[in-house]
C-alpha positions as CSV (number, residue, x, y, z in Angstrom):
1,M,-102.2,18.8,-95.4
2,S,-100.7,22.3,-94.9
3,N,-102.6,25.4,-95.9
4,G,-100.0,26.0,-98.7
5,R,-100.5,22.5,-100.1
6,R,-104.3,22.8,-99.9
7,A,-104.1,26.1,-101.8
8,A,-101.8,24.6,-104.4
9,F,-104.1,21.5,-104.7
10,A,-107.2,23.8,-105.1
11,V,-105.5,25.8,-107.8
12,E,-104.4,22.8,-109.8
13,A,-107.8,21.1,-109.4
14,G,-109.5,24.3,-110.7
15,L,-107.1,24.6,-113.6
16,L,-107.6,21.0,-114.4
17,A,-111.4,21.3,-114.3
18,L,-111.2,24.3,-116.6
19,L,-108.9,22.7,-119.2
20,I,-110.7,19.3,-119.2
21,G,-114.0,21.1,-119.5
22,S,-112.8,23.1,-122.4
23,L,-111.4,20.0,-124.1
24,S,-114.6,18.0,-123.4
25,G,-116.5,20.7,-125.4
26,R,-114.1,20.4,-128.2
27,I,-114.3,16.7,-128.2
28,A,-118.1,16.7,-128.1
29,F,-118.9,19.5,-130.6
30,D,-115.8,19.9,-132.9
31,R,-114.5,16.4,-133.4
32,G,-114.4,17.0,-137.2
33,A,-111.9,19.8,-136.7
34,W,-109.3,17.4,-135.3
35,L,-106.8,16.1,-137.8
36,W,-105.1,13.1,-136.3
37,Q,-101.6,12.6,-137.7
38,P,-99.9,9.5,-136.2
39,A,-96.5,11.1,-135.9
40,E,-97.9,14.1,-134.1
41,L,-99.9,11.9,-131.8
42,S,-96.8,9.9,-130.9
43,A,-95.0,13.1,-130.0
44,D,-97.9,14.3,-127.9
45,I,-98.1,11.1,-126.0
46,A,-94.4,11.3,-125.3
47,V,-94.9,14.8,-123.8
48,A,-97.9,13.6,-121.9
49,D,-96.0,10.7,-120.5
50,A,-93.2,12.9,-119.4
51,A,-95.6,15.2,-117.6
52,F,-97.4,12.3,-116.0
53,D,-94.1,10.8,-114.8
54,A,-93.1,14.2,-113.4
55,K,-96.5,14.3,-111.6
56,D,-97.6,17.3,-113.6
57,L,-101.1,15.9,-113.8
58,A,-102.8,19.1,-115.0
59,K,-100.6,19.2,-118.1
60,A,-100.7,15.4,-118.7
61,S,-104.5,15.4,-118.5
62,V,-104.9,18.0,-121.2
63,L,-102.5,16.1,-123.5
64,Y,-104.2,12.7,-122.9
65,A,-107.6,14.3,-123.5
66,E,-106.3,15.7,-126.8
67,S,-105.0,12.2,-127.7
68,I,-108.5,10.7,-127.0
69,A,-110.1,13.4,-129.1
70,R,-107.9,12.5,-132.0
71,N,-108.3,8.8,-131.4
72,P,-111.3,7.8,-129.3
73,E,-110.0,4.2,-129.1
74,D,-106.7,5.3,-127.3
75,S,-107.3,3.1,-124.2
76,R,-103.9,3.9,-122.6
77,S,-104.7,7.6,-122.6
78,Q,-108.2,6.9,-121.3
79,V,-106.7,5.0,-118.3
80,R,-104.2,7.7,-117.6
81,L,-106.8,10.5,-117.9
82,A,-109.1,8.4,-115.6
83,F,-106.2,8.2,-113.1
84,T,-105.9,12.0,-112.9
85,L,-109.7,12.4,-112.7
86,H,-109.8,9.8,-109.8
87,R,-107.0,11.7,-108.0
88,N,-109.3,14.7,-108.0
89,S,-112.3,12.6,-106.9
90,W,-114.1,12.9,-110.3
91,N,-115.0,9.2,-110.1
92,E,-118.0,9.2,-112.4
93,S,-116.0,10.6,-115.3
94,A,-113.1,8.3,-114.5
95,L,-115.3,5.2,-114.4
96,H,-116.8,6.2,-117.8
97,L,-113.3,6.2,-119.4
98,L,-112.3,3.0,-117.7
99,N,-115.4,1.2,-118.8
100,Q,-114.7,2.3,-122.4
101,A,-111.1,1.0,-122.2
102,L,-112.2,-2.3,-120.7
103,G,-114.9,-2.7,-123.2
104,R,-112.3,-2.9,-125.9
105,D,-109.8,-4.9,-123.8
106,P,-111.2,-6.7,-120.8
107,A,-107.7,-8.0,-119.9
108,M,-106.2,-4.5,-119.5
109,I,-104.7,-4.9,-116.0
110,D,-104.1,-1.2,-115.3
111,A,-107.7,-0.4,-116.2
112,L,-109.0,-3.2,-114.0
113,L,-107.0,-2.2,-111.0
114,L,-107.9,1.5,-111.3
115,R,-111.6,0.7,-111.8
116,A,-111.5,-1.4,-108.7
117,R,-110.1,1.5,-106.7
118,V,-112.7,3.9,-108.1
119,L,-115.5,1.4,-107.3
120,R,-114.2,0.8,-103.8
121,D,-114.1,4.6,-103.1
122,D,-117.7,4.8,-104.3
123,G,-118.7,2.1,-101.8
124,E,-119.0,-0.7,-104.4
125,S,-116.9,-3.1,-102.5
126,D,-118.2,-6.3,-104.1
127,A,-117.6,-5.0,-107.6
128,A,-114.1,-3.8,-106.6
129,V,-113.3,-7.3,-105.2
130,A,-114.5,-8.8,-108.5
131,D,-112.1,-6.6,-110.5
132,Y,-109.2,-7.3,-108.2
133,Q,-109.8,-11.0,-108.4
134,R,-110.1,-10.8,-112.1
135,A,-106.7,-9.1,-112.3
136,L,-105.2,-11.7,-110.0
137,S,-106.6,-14.5,-112.2
138,M,-104.3,-13.1,-114.9
139,Q,-101.4,-12.0,-112.7
140,P,-101.5,-14.0,-109.4
141,D,-98.4,-12.2,-108.0
142,N,-99.6,-8.6,-108.7
143,A,-98.7,-6.9,-105.4
144,E,-100.9,-3.9,-106.1
145,A,-104.0,-6.0,-106.6
146,L,-103.2,-8.1,-103.5
147,Y,-102.6,-5.1,-101.3
148,Y,-105.7,-3.2,-102.4
149,L,-107.8,-6.3,-102.3
150,G,-106.7,-6.6,-98.6
151,T,-107.7,-3.0,-97.9
152,T,-111.1,-3.6,-99.4
153,Y,-111.6,-6.7,-97.3
154,Q,-110.4,-4.9,-94.2
155,A,-112.8,-2.0,-94.8
156,S,-115.6,-4.6,-94.9
157,R,-114.2,-6.2,-91.7
158,E,-113.4,-9.5,-93.4
159,M,-110.2,-9.6,-91.4
160,T,-109.1,-13.2,-92.2
161,L,-109.3,-12.5,-96.0
162,A,-107.6,-9.2,-95.5
163,A,-104.7,-10.8,-93.6
164,E,-104.3,-13.5,-96.3
165,S,-104.2,-10.8,-99.0
166,Y,-101.6,-8.8,-97.2
167,L,-99.4,-11.8,-96.6
168,A,-99.6,-12.6,-100.3
169,A,-98.8,-9.0,-101.2
170,I,-95.7,-9.1,-99.0
171,A,-94.5,-12.3,-100.7
172,A,-95.2,-10.8,-104.1
173,D,-93.0,-7.8,-103.6
174,P,-89.7,-9.2,-102.3
175,E,-87.6,-6.3,-104.0
176,L,-89.9,-3.7,-102.4
177,T,-90.3,-1.8,-105.6
178,R,-91.7,1.7,-105.1
179,P,-94.6,2.3,-107.5
180,P,-95.3,5.7,-109.1
181,F,-97.6,7.9,-107.0
182,E,-97.2,5.7,-103.9
183,D,-95.2,6.7,-100.8
184,L,-94.2,3.1,-100.0
185,P,-93.8,-0.2,-101.9
186,F,-96.9,-2.3,-101.8
187,G,-95.0,-5.0,-99.8
188,I,-94.3,-2.5,-97.0
189,Q,-97.8,-1.0,-97.2
190,A,-99.2,-4.5,-96.8
191,R,-97.0,-5.2,-93.8
192,V,-98.3,-2.0,-92.1
193,Q,-101.9,-2.8,-92.9
194,L,-101.4,-6.3,-91.6
195,G,-100.1,-4.9,-88.3
196,R,-103.2,-2.7,-88.1
197,A,-105.4,-5.7,-88.9
198,Y,-103.9,-7.7,-86.1
199,R,-104.5,-4.8,-83.8
200,Q,-108.1,-4.6,-84.8
201,L,-108.5,-8.3,-84.1
202,A,-106.7,-7.9,-80.8
203,T,-109.1,-5.2,-79.7
204,A,-112.0,-7.5,-80.5
205,Q,-110.5,-10.4,-78.6
206,L,-109.7,-8.3,-75.6
207,A,-113.2,-6.8,-75.6
208,A,-114.6,-10.4,-75.6
209,G,-112.4,-11.2,-72.6
210,N,-109.9,-13.3,-74.5
211,R,-106.8,-11.7,-73.0
212,E,-104.3,-14.4,-74.1
213,D,-105.4,-14.3,-77.8
214,G,-105.6,-10.5,-77.7
215,A,-102.0,-10.3,-76.3
216,E,-100.7,-12.7,-78.9
217,L,-102.3,-10.6,-81.7
218,V,-100.8,-7.5,-80.3
219,E,-97.4,-9.2,-80.4
220,L,-98.0,-10.2,-84.0
221,A,-98.9,-6.6,-84.9
222,I,-95.7,-5.4,-83.2
223,E,-93.6,-7.8,-85.2
224,E,-95.1,-6.7,-88.5
225,L,-94.8,-3.0,-87.7
226,R,-91.3,-3.4,-86.4
227,E,-90.2,-5.1,-89.7
228,A,-92.0,-2.4,-91.7
229,V,-90.0,0.3,-89.9
230,R,-86.8,-1.6,-90.5
231,E,-87.6,-1.9,-94.2
232,I,-88.5,1.8,-94.6
233,R,-85.2,2.8,-92.9
234,R,-83.1,0.3,-94.9
235,A,-84.6,1.7,-98.1
236,E,-84.1,5.3,-96.8
237,L,-87.7,6.2,-97.6
238,A,-89.1,9.4,-96.3
239,A,-92.6,8.2,-95.4
240,S,-91.8,6.6,-92.0
241,A,-93.4,8.8,-89.4
242,E,-96.9,7.3,-89.7
243,T,-95.5,3.7,-89.5
244,E,-93.3,4.6,-86.5
245,A,-96.3,6.1,-84.8
246,E,-98.3,2.9,-85.5
247,L,-95.5,0.8,-83.9
248,V,-95.3,3.1,-80.9
249,S,-99.1,2.8,-80.4
250,A,-98.9,-1.0,-80.6
251,L,-96.1,-1.0,-78.0
252,R,-98.2,1.2,-75.7
253,Q,-101.1,-1.2,-76.1
254,Q,-98.8,-4.0,-75.1
255,I,-97.5,-2.1,-72.1
256,G,-101.1,-1.4,-71.0
257,L,-101.8,-5.2,-71.1
258,L,-98.7,-6.0,-69.2
259,R,-99.5,-3.4,-66.5
260,R,-103.0,-4.5,-66.1
261,T,-102.2,-8.2,-65.6
262,G,-98.7,-8.3,-64.1
263,D,-95.9,-6.3,-62.6
264,P,-95.9,-2.7,-63.9
265,N,-92.2,-2.6,-63.4
266,S,-91.4,-5.8,-65.2
267,G,-88.6,-6.3,-67.6
268,A,-91.1,-6.8,-70.4
269,V,-92.5,-3.3,-69.7
270,L,-89.1,-1.8,-69.7
271,A,-88.2,-3.5,-72.9
272,A,-91.3,-2.1,-74.6
273,L,-90.6,1.4,-73.3
274,E,-87.0,1.3,-74.5
275,E,-88.1,0.2,-77.9
276,I,-90.4,3.2,-78.0
277,V,-87.6,5.6,-77.3
278,K,-85.4,3.9,-80.0
279,V,-88.2,4.4,-82.5
280,D,-89.0,8.0,-81.3
281,P,-86.2,9.5,-79.2
282,T,-88.3,12.6,-78.6
283,D,-91.0,10.7,-76.6
284,T,-90.7,12.4,-73.3
285,G,-93.3,10.3,-71.6
286,A,-91.6,7.0,-72.6
287,W,-88.3,8.3,-71.2
288,V,-89.9,9.2,-67.9
289,D,-91.7,5.8,-67.7
290,A,-88.5,3.9,-68.6
291,G,-86.6,5.9,-66.0
292,M,-89.3,5.1,-63.3
293,V,-89.1,1.4,-64.0
294,R,-85.3,1.5,-63.8
295,Y,-85.5,3.6,-60.6
296,R,-87.9,1.3,-58.9
297,N,-85.9,-1.8,-59.8
298,A,-82.5,-0.3,-59.1
299,R,-80.4,-2.3,-56.6
300,T,-77.0,-0.9,-57.4
301,R,-75.4,2.5,-58.1
302,A,-74.9,1.5,-61.7
303,E,-78.6,0.6,-62.1
304,L,-79.6,3.9,-60.5
305,E,-77.3,5.8,-62.9
306,L,-79.2,4.3,-65.8
307,A,-82.5,5.6,-64.3
308,V,-80.9,9.1,-64.0
309,R,-79.8,9.0,-67.7
310,A,-83.3,8.2,-68.8
311,F,-84.7,11.1,-66.7
312,Q,-82.0,13.3,-68.2
313,R,-83.1,12.4,-71.7
314,A,-86.7,13.2,-70.8
315,V,-85.7,16.6,-69.6
316,E,-83.6,17.2,-72.8
317,T,-86.6,16.4,-75.0
318,D,-88.9,18.6,-72.9
319,P,-87.3,20.9,-70.4
320,L,-90.7,22.1,-69.2
321,D,-92.0,18.6,-68.3
322,L,-92.6,18.7,-64.5
323,D,-92.7,14.9,-64.1
324,A,-89.3,14.6,-65.8
325,Q,-87.8,17.4,-63.7
326,T,-89.2,15.9,-60.4
327,A,-88.1,12.4,-61.2
328,L,-84.6,13.6,-62.2
329,K,-84.2,15.5,-59.0
330,E,-85.3,12.6,-56.8
331,A,-83.0,10.1,-58.6
332,R,-80.0,12.5,-58.4
333,D,-80.7,13.1,-54.7
334,T,-80.7,9.4,-54.1
335,L,-77.6,8.9,-56.1
336,A,-75.8,11.6,-54.0
337,L,-76.4,9.7,-50.7
338,P,-73.4,8.2,-48.9
339,E,-72.8,4.6,-49.8
340,E,-74.4,3.0,-46.7
341,Q,-77.5,5.2,-47.0
342,L,-77.7,4.5,-50.7
343,I,-77.6,0.7,-50.1
344,E,-80.4,1.1,-47.6
345,A,-82.5,3.3,-50.0
346,L,-82.2,0.8,-52.8
347,R,-83.4,-2.2,-50.8
């Protein structure tokens, strides 16, 4: 988070605390002064919802708090106010509101899902799982519940259950609908987390000496992350950098495995490097490495020219990279040799 965003967040949080604190006092000590008129309340809720949808949570919080003061059984306003409190890490107050709402309506899905997130953040994983499962008993295809259930299992290192939940979340969100206050649809988030889960499992298998299983899990991770990147790009979503970085990291993990156990200049290594530069064309190191693999495998002028192009791209991305400059000069010098000497050099 930038300094500017931190400052803005701090100001909003401080304002929200002041306003909510003021309203809490009015609710606690001056309830009799509130005259609840249904028509006025309806208008206030509409304004509150508009502010909430516009992500003006400070304004929405005050209006929802006023609604609750007028009508203490306004469960919907309690859930939305709890959401804003949770966003500011005021979990105890959020939990109090959610418990009240669920006390009146135990089947209120929004309240159940939010309470589960609050409980998970407070380290109450078992209670969070129970709420997610309760929500899923009523809505088996709720992608939000499935995704966050997966993250809860993953945090507890129950990786098989996490993977099952992510797969179910992906299946439950075929249209990749973007929820409010989320950067990505739950189906894509689940795919990214599934890739991460496979990588965690791969690391454990490799540490135990199970190279074949570890390599297979790395490949599964790459497939999920690759598809997540495609989905993000197809939907033209802005939040792609983190997923792309995760895919690049998985590809580098695969390259490391290939180099430790086989030919460091193999076609599989080159394919992984070229996928990296497609995902991130500014990755100077990957351009250099791809160029070196091509250079060492070159047997014709055309193949050598491909190596030179890779080194040129590396220099373009970082003109000060000495490895790229040196490799480009060497490849160009080789390419400039007379044909007979070139054929000899490429043997």
